[in-house]
C-alpha atoms as one frame of an Amber mdcrd trajectory, in Angstrom:
protein
 -10.045 -45.424  65.874 -13.666 -43.617  65.969 -14.563 -40.608  68.160 -16.459
 -40.822  71.257 -20.256 -40.642  70.899 -20.130 -41.293  67.089 -19.764 -44.413
  64.865 -18.210 -42.539  61.968 -14.744 -44.124  61.143 -11.466 -41.676  61.942
  -9.602 -40.438  58.850  -5.848 -40.497  58.036  -3.867 -37.760  56.297  -0.738
 -38.298  55.430   2.085 -35.036  55.564   4.148 -34.337  52.875   6.896 -32.328
  53.412   7.321 -28.889  51.283   9.578 -29.155  48.608  12.724 -26.425  49.662
  12.612 -24.235  46.778  14.986 -22.372  48.046  18.129 -21.961  46.035  22.236
 -21.891  46.885  24.127 -19.283  46.143  26.108 -21.409  44.047  22.864 -22.317
  41.946  21.570 -18.664  41.840  24.945 -18.017  40.503  25.169 -20.293  37.952
  21.697 -19.758  37.014  22.478 -16.402  35.832  25.395 -17.041  34.054  22.843
 -19.917  31.623  20.421 -16.976  31.971  21.957 -15.210  28.379  21.829 -18.708
  26.650  18.422 -19.594  27.424  17.168 -16.072  26.480  19.570 -16.872  22.871
  18.340 -20.693  22.412  14.858 -20.725  24.004  14.089 -17.712  21.980  15.215
 -18.784  18.745  13.231 -21.890  19.549  10.352 -19.887  20.424  10.494 -18.210
  17.544  10.936 -21.588  15.104   7.686 -22.786  17.085   5.764 -19.203  16.193
   6.712 -19.210  12.725   5.687 -22.958  12.713   2.643 -22.520  14.433   1.860
 -19.064  11.434   2.913 -21.303   8.727   0.407 -24.126   9.742  -2.432 -21.772
  10.191  -1.855 -20.183   6.829  -2.013 -23.789   5.421  -5.100 -24.035   7.310
  -6.712 -20.784   5.908  -5.696 -21.974   2.399  -7.419 -24.907   3.290  -5.220
 -27.480   3.949  -4.659 -29.999   7.161  -7.022 -31.470   9.319  -7.548 -28.045
  10.535  -8.792 -26.797   7.543 -10.584 -23.402   7.386 -11.117 -22.028   3.541
 -12.725 -19.250   2.826 -15.799 -20.047   0.936 -16.372 -18.639  -2.603 -18.433
 -15.135  -2.757 -21.811 -15.894  -5.181 -21.565 -13.332  -8.438 -24.115 -11.446
  -9.128 -27.154 -12.931 -11.430 -26.818 -10.070 -14.184 -24.943  -6.831 -14.529
 -26.278  -4.944 -12.279 -24.060  -1.334 -13.462 -21.159  -2.706 -11.706 -20.831
  -6.329 -11.570 -20.590  -8.894 -14.053 -22.315 -12.185 -13.794 -18.486 -13.696
 -13.465 -15.831 -14.788 -11.545 -12.943 -12.109 -10.543  -9.527 -12.685 -11.990
  -7.667 -13.749  -9.377  -4.889 -10.919  -9.063  -8.287  -7.961  -9.081  -9.771
  -9.101  -5.559  -9.923 -12.878  -4.399  -5.925 -13.105  -3.467  -6.203  -9.861
  -1.176  -9.974 -11.737   0.555  -6.931 -14.603   0.539  -4.607 -12.801   2.225
  -7.143 -11.719   4.711  -8.720 -14.749   5.411  -5.382 -16.418   5.966  -4.018
 -13.534   8.214  -6.958 -13.498  10.194  -6.801 -17.570  10.760  -2.854 -17.572
  11.273  -3.113 -15.699  14.047  -5.685 -17.290  16.141  -3.213 -20.232  15.185
  -0.646 -17.756  16.768  -2.087 -16.500  19.622  -2.841 -20.223  20.647   0.402
 -21.304  20.063   1.999 -17.971  22.318  -0.629 -18.662  25.206   0.189 -22.685
  25.204   4.006 -21.905  25.624   3.293 -19.228  28.251   1.430 -21.625  30.291
   3.550 -24.674  29.829   6.528 -22.279  31.398   4.599 -20.946  33.768   3.439
 -24.355  35.071   6.986 -25.922  35.267   8.874 -22.960  36.580   5.912 -20.621
  38.754   3.400 -23.121  40.001   3.330 -25.259  42.912   3.992 -28.647  41.929
   0.933 -31.687  42.144   0.798 -34.377  44.604   2.522 -36.126  43.043   6.041
 -36.575  44.527   8.168 -36.186  41.482   7.057 -33.239  40.613   9.267 -30.464
  41.039   9.266 -26.702  40.645  11.574 -25.860  38.085  14.426 -23.043  38.559
  12.404 -19.574  38.775  15.506 -17.704  37.336  15.393 -19.870  34.232  11.679
 -20.036  34.088  11.914 -15.838  33.981  15.043 -16.569  31.342  11.676 -18.755
  29.385   9.000 -15.708  29.950  11.079 -13.244  28.363  12.233 -15.587  25.687
   9.025 -16.032  24.601   8.632 -12.569  24.070  11.858 -12.189  22.248  10.658
 -15.091  20.116   7.440 -13.588  19.567   8.938 -10.876  18.513  11.563 -12.368
  16.227   9.217 -13.631  14.869   6.905 -11.477  13.811  10.091  -9.643  12.429
  10.527 -12.230   9.860   6.989 -12.714   9.514   6.393  -9.318   8.117   9.562
  -9.233   6.077   7.851 -12.192   4.594   4.535 -10.363   4.442   6.207  -7.407
   2.233   7.655  -9.931   0.231   4.932 -11.389  -0.163   2.603  -8.197  -1.104
   5.373  -7.012  -3.073   5.426 -10.150  -5.332   1.875  -9.782  -5.399   1.861
  -6.283  -6.508   4.488  -6.410  -8.931   2.073  -9.940 -10.499  -1.291  -7.153
 -10.126   0.976  -4.136 -12.287   2.153  -6.807 -14.532  -1.422  -8.031 -15.260
  -2.272  -4.540 -15.113  -0.037  -4.231 -18.184  -0.841  -6.981 -20.144  -4.739
  -5.834 -19.711  -3.903  -2.489 -21.008  -1.358  -4.462 -23.954  -4.301  -6.774
 -24.865  -6.870  -3.617 -25.383  -4.894  -1.580 -26.861  -3.326  -4.030 -29.593
  -7.373  -5.013 -30.411  -7.704  -1.505 -30.399  -5.150  -1.065 -32.917  -6.283
  -3.961 -35.223  -9.688  -2.553 -35.447  -8.142   0.875 -36.006  -6.164  -0.627
 -39.212  -9.107  -2.932 -40.391 -11.565   0.107 -40.193 -13.978  -1.871 -37.993
 -16.767  -0.296 -36.782 -20.094  -1.591 -34.907 -23.449   0.305 -35.615 -26.244
  -1.570 -34.070 -28.864  -2.216 -36.344 -31.779  -2.205 -34.218 -31.036   1.003
 -32.505 -28.357   2.333 -34.350 -26.001   3.238 -31.649 -22.668   3.134 -32.402
 -20.937  -0.127 -29.688 -17.575   0.310 -28.359 -17.833  -3.154 -27.702 -20.205
  -5.562 -27.816 -21.807  -7.347 -24.791 -22.033 -11.293 -25.292 -23.990 -13.977
 -24.513 -23.226 -17.226 -22.446 -23.361 -20.295 -24.173 -24.155 -22.305 -21.917
 -26.585 -20.389 -19.543 -27.173 -17.491 -21.661 -26.364 -14.702 -19.369 -25.284
 -11.558 -20.854 -21.580 -10.118 -20.271 -21.685  -6.888 -20.505 -17.740  -5.918
 -21.190 -15.675  -8.585 -21.871 -12.897  -7.036 -22.139  -9.675  -8.067 -20.244
 -10.205  -6.884 -17.032 -10.984  -7.482 -13.396 -12.948 -10.518 -14.169 -10.024
 -11.758 -16.690  -7.530 -11.806 -19.160  -7.386 -13.855 -22.050 -10.429 -15.622
 -20.843 -13.373 -14.956 -18.074 -15.511 -17.664 -16.734 -19.146 -16.453 -16.509
 -21.088 -17.829 -13.082 -21.709 -20.793 -14.345 -18.163 -22.000 -15.026 -18.231
 -21.675 -19.170 -14.951 -19.680 -20.415 -15.248 -16.634 -22.853 -12.632 -15.077
 -24.819 -12.094 -11.668 -24.037 -11.166  -9.961 -27.391 -12.856 -10.206 -31.064
  -8.966 -11.129 -32.007  -9.283 -14.191 -29.612 -12.215 -15.568 -30.584 -15.098
 -13.750 -28.992 -16.651 -13.032 -32.444 -17.949 -16.811 -32.407 -20.266 -15.727
 -29.412 -23.302 -14.084 -29.699 -22.934 -10.390 -29.967 -25.287  -8.160 -28.116
 -25.808  -4.148 -28.056 -24.825  -2.646 -24.575 -27.527  -0.056 -25.291 -30.574
  -1.742 -26.219 -29.777  -5.224 -25.513 -30.832  -6.903 -28.299 -28.612  -9.494
 -31.075 -26.045  -8.007 -33.208 -25.476  -9.396 -36.657 -23.222 -12.856 -36.885
 -19.008 -11.997 -35.781 -20.013  -8.167 -34.936 -17.129  -7.128 -35.098 -15.028
  -9.407 -37.308 -15.117  -6.649 -40.674 -15.735  -3.751 -41.878 -19.034  -1.997
 -41.943 -20.294   0.368 -44.661 -23.401   2.809 -42.923 -25.408   3.666 -45.615
 -28.473   5.771 -44.236 -31.481   6.664 -47.044 -33.274   9.884 -46.619 -35.906
  11.765 -48.156 -39.689  12.592 -48.289 -42.480   9.995 -47.758 -43.264   8.157
 -51.421 -39.666   9.110 -52.740 -38.860   5.650 -53.166 -36.133   4.893 -50.726
 -37.620   1.711 -50.067 -37.603   0.400 -53.626 -34.237   1.790 -53.949 -32.631
  -0.194 -51.214 -34.575  -3.182 -52.457 -33.201  -3.046 -55.826 -29.946  -2.097
 -54.496 -29.872  -5.613 -52.650 -30.751  -6.905 -55.832 -27.874  -5.487 -57.617
 -25.082  -5.979 -55.268 -26.047  -9.551 -55.508 -25.680  -9.467 -59.202 -22.602
  -7.817 -58.962 -20.581  -9.750 -56.634 -21.793 -13.140 -57.885 -20.587 -11.748
 -61.482 -16.872 -12.029 -59.782 -16.889 -15.042 -58.219 -18.342 -13.550 -54.705
 -21.852 -14.141 -52.360 -24.453 -11.714 -50.658 -25.818 -13.050 -47.406 -28.260
 -11.796 -44.712 -26.039 -10.638 -41.606 -28.399 -11.303 -39.509 -31.854 -13.173
 -39.404 -34.311 -10.370 -39.291 -31.523  -9.306 -42.859 -32.627 -13.610 -43.880
 -36.472 -12.433 -43.633 -36.042  -8.974 -45.349 -34.380 -11.081 -48.406 -36.927
 -13.911 -48.461 -40.060 -11.761 -48.248 -39.168  -8.698 -49.842 -36.264  -8.975
 -52.246 -36.990 -12.528 -53.957 -40.604 -11.405 -54.384 -39.648  -8.158 -55.930
 -37.264  -9.689 -58.271 -40.223 -11.681 -59.675 -42.200  -8.377 -60.147 -43.934
  -8.255 -56.936 -44.713  -4.508 -55.647 -42.559  -3.121 -52.461 -44.675  -1.736
 -49.699 -43.584   1.489 -48.503 -41.532   0.870 -44.835 -44.047   1.486 -41.395
 -42.995   4.066 -39.089 -42.515   0.971 -36.549 -39.303  -0.382 -38.663 -36.280
   0.448 -37.781 -34.031  -2.286 -37.958 -31.370  -2.489 -40.921 -31.049  -4.366
 -43.527 -27.240  -6.002 -42.763 -25.676  -7.893 -45.581 -22.210  -9.221 -45.918
 -20.361  -8.979 -48.942 -17.566 -11.553 -49.510 -15.191 -11.439 -52.474 -11.874
 -11.982 -53.736 -11.078 -12.743 -49.486 -12.501  -9.228 -48.458 -15.404  -8.993
 -46.483 -17.844  -6.527 -45.719 -20.968  -5.473 -43.857 -23.740  -3.115 -45.529
 -26.192  -1.757 -43.048 -28.775  -0.256 -44.899 -31.115   2.230 -42.810 -34.588
   2.879 -43.859 -36.352   5.227 -41.787 -40.261   5.988 -43.081 -40.517   9.305
 -44.822 -42.252  10.347 -42.343 -39.833  10.582 -39.650 -38.773  13.058 -41.666
 -40.889  15.807 -40.773 -39.909  16.073 -37.323 -36.910  16.937 -35.855 -37.041
  15.178 -32.984 -37.928  11.437 -34.416 -34.515  12.385 -36.766 -32.706  12.887
 -33.614 -33.746   9.289 -32.673 -32.032   7.876 -35.649 -28.249   7.737 -33.945
 -27.139   5.380 -37.333 -26.292   9.619 -38.464 -23.732   9.775 -36.450 -21.549
   7.026 -38.317 -20.275   9.792 -40.498 -21.374   7.110 -43.173 -21.989   7.755
 -46.762 -25.463   9.230 -47.173 -28.088   8.767 -49.383 -30.490  11.204 -50.157
 -33.620  10.472 -52.676 -35.329  13.162 -54.459 -38.074  12.394 -56.123 -38.387
  15.002 -59.353 -42.213  15.065 -59.271 -42.807  17.079 -55.843 -39.784  19.780
 -57.867 -42.133  22.306 -58.692 -40.351  23.764 -61.914 -40.823  20.116 -63.569
 -44.462  19.522 -62.168 -45.940  22.091 -63.633 -44.375  21.835 -67.317 -46.066
  18.556 -67.565 -49.396  18.215 -69.079 -52.670  17.977 -66.978 -52.700  14.013
 -67.875 -49.740  13.237 -67.035 -50.176  15.021 -63.502 -53.086  13.167 -63.189
 -51.513  10.074 -63.658 -48.674  10.429 -61.001 -50.294  12.562 -58.386 -50.821
   9.317 -56.114 -47.524   8.102 -56.597 -45.864  11.783 -55.912 -44.068  12.497
 -52.541 -45.589  14.329 -50.084 -43.192  16.877 -49.915 -40.170  18.892 -51.865
 -36.946  18.022 -51.402 -35.206  20.890 -50.002 -37.465  20.761 -46.422 -36.455
  17.298 -45.964 -32.718  18.450 -46.451 -32.578  21.123 -44.550 -34.849  19.804
 -41.789 -32.127  16.657 -41.819 -29.183  18.086 -41.671 -30.135  21.337 -39.057
 -31.509  17.854 -37.163 -28.390  16.145 -37.420 -25.857  19.400 -36.394 -28.360
  20.675 -33.367 -29.252  16.889 -31.981 -26.549  14.686 -32.898 -22.942  14.381
 -33.547 -22.359  13.552 -37.207 -19.477  15.174 -38.882 -21.494  15.868 -41.955
 -18.010  17.330 -43.297 -15.839  14.406 -43.480 -18.842  12.403 -45.036 -20.387
  11.946 -48.317 -23.683  12.252 -49.904 -25.042  10.518 -52.683 -27.949  12.169
 -54.147 -30.091   9.716 -55.797 -33.088  10.974 -58.748 -35.471   8.233 -58.555
 -38.360   7.622 -60.826 -36.387   8.415 -64.082 -38.715   6.186 -65.803 -41.176
   7.948 -64.895 -39.944  11.548 -66.387 -38.070   9.723 -69.818 -39.272  12.310
 -71.619 -38.143  15.352 -70.286 -34.554  13.742 -68.887 -33.816  12.763 -72.670
 -34.810  16.842 -73.532 -32.208  17.819 -71.036 -29.763  15.543 -72.215 -29.220
  14.403 -68.685 -26.727  11.353 -68.625 -23.930  11.278 -66.497 -23.014  12.598
 -63.108 -22.278  16.520 -64.057 -24.970  16.402 -66.348 -27.343  15.618 -63.372
 -26.330  18.409 -61.338 -26.571  20.944 -63.906 -30.355  19.845 -64.954 -31.016
  20.080 -60.992 -29.568  22.975 -60.749 -30.072  24.709 -64.041 -32.955  23.505
 -65.562 -35.128  22.708 -62.364 -33.815  25.708 -60.260 -32.172  23.570 -56.981
 -29.414  25.521 -56.878 -30.124  26.964 -53.418 -30.138  23.024 -52.559 -27.335
  22.011 -54.213 -25.047  24.863 -52.927 -26.146  23.514 -49.448 -25.169  19.924
 -50.319 -21.466  21.518 -51.452 -20.957  23.705 -48.023 -22.430  20.387 -45.761
 -20.895  17.431 -47.272 -17.167  16.882 -47.983 -18.039  15.380 -51.607 -21.661
  14.730 -53.260 -22.640  12.304 -56.394 -25.851  12.897 -58.382 -27.113   9.608
 -59.957 -30.434   9.569 -62.183 -31.896   5.707 -61.270 -34.487   3.807 -62.036
 -35.476   0.913 -59.518 -37.718  -1.491 -61.520 -36.991  -5.121 -63.059 -36.954
  -5.976 -66.643 -36.262  -9.273 -67.191 -35.689  -9.901 -63.572 -32.647  -7.527
 -64.045 -32.393  -3.907 -62.110 -31.619  -0.917 -64.183 -27.950  -0.489 -64.997
 -28.572   2.923 -63.192 -28.363   0.720 -59.375 -25.465  -0.755 -60.456 -23.726
   2.761 -61.031 -25.000   4.292 -57.707 -23.897   1.206 -55.914 -20.219   1.386
 -57.419 -19.888   4.528 -56.475 -21.053   3.636 -52.640 -18.925   0.906 -51.847
 -15.654   2.059 -53.979 -15.704   4.766 -51.349 -16.067   2.473 -48.487 -13.181
   1.120 -50.418 -14.240  -2.092 -51.376 -13.996  -1.591 -55.453 -15.862  -4.355
 -57.456
């Protein structure tokens, strides 16, 4: 039927009788009796539900499940920046707490959604009007209130359980962190004790500074690890940013890597820190014969070790080049050129005999350096408390030089050193006291009188031979008593040697072997 004057059809609406939500006194009474049980069991069920939701969130944060949201690995720095290494941080010293924070954040999101869904479900069932479907019926509101309260109770119970679990987890992580820290210091301590027992010290052959521990270059990507010792980047091994594993201690095999000086970033000798070293700095005036003495010393040490079944080799590439380009030609009679001012790299030789190994590092600075206190202060190898070698050119001692006839003075003037010995000695010692941390009182001094072959008549006439007679000759005949007394005051012991650094039939003079034996005996390597 349509309305008059209109062609639109009639619309018919059905009337649905509202559901009677009123409760009888009996229902109210029963509901109130059931309320505590609803609160108890629903609260427990909700607590279990929320704990499971938290667990699913934790698994998702760790990267498991269909809703996985793993934490991205933090990129490593390209190179040492003063604080961070180009390596992956050990899990207990950073990543574990990032994981904890991330999983808590993800799990809290899951928990929030779970509580919201639970609330909406109870609200729809017990408090919202039913839908158009006649089968929908509004639940008991008293039970609904119980369910809402149960959600709160369940949430509090779940949070209490999760808090206990979190504290336990944090305690376990903390104990593992403390155990890791203890292991770090234990490993470092053992390594330090082993180095001390074996008298291991590392002096850079390039800059001369003491390296408490070398840096190391990754064999895979070439990145330099500034400090590989056990710490936040690993205990037994550390992993470079490229993934390459690197041992953290010398006793664990780090000596097999390419060692780098942490001060000048240049390569150290092969297997640095694997064997004890003897640092042998040579000082004296320009032209005193320092360079020729060291070349002859290299020949003598090879002869002495090979005589006993040992061997000598270069400890690094510059030493190999020096042996090949300087020492071997000298053995064939080629003259040695003086040390240029730019040359500062030590001549590092590896000595091996009867299972004993040692690195001999001979530092030969140009004589011109010993005229300038600032240049002396740059020689940081003088702080190693080594055996010092002071080369004395007897031709610069006025008492001897003036006693020579005019013809000999004319012949020898071009090979005479630039300065007398006492001026060089005093300038060097004063600079070491003022600018360096050298403990001369615990160091030995070898006083090497060079060019003995050029003053053979004077030496023979004075009856100079053994150590004691050399001292008496210097102190008495040559009137260097003040210099001798200064040496006695400054150093723990002083040895005197009269040397000839020349080659006869391919062999060095025996005086060089006498000097070298004294040096190595004092270092604990008796030949």
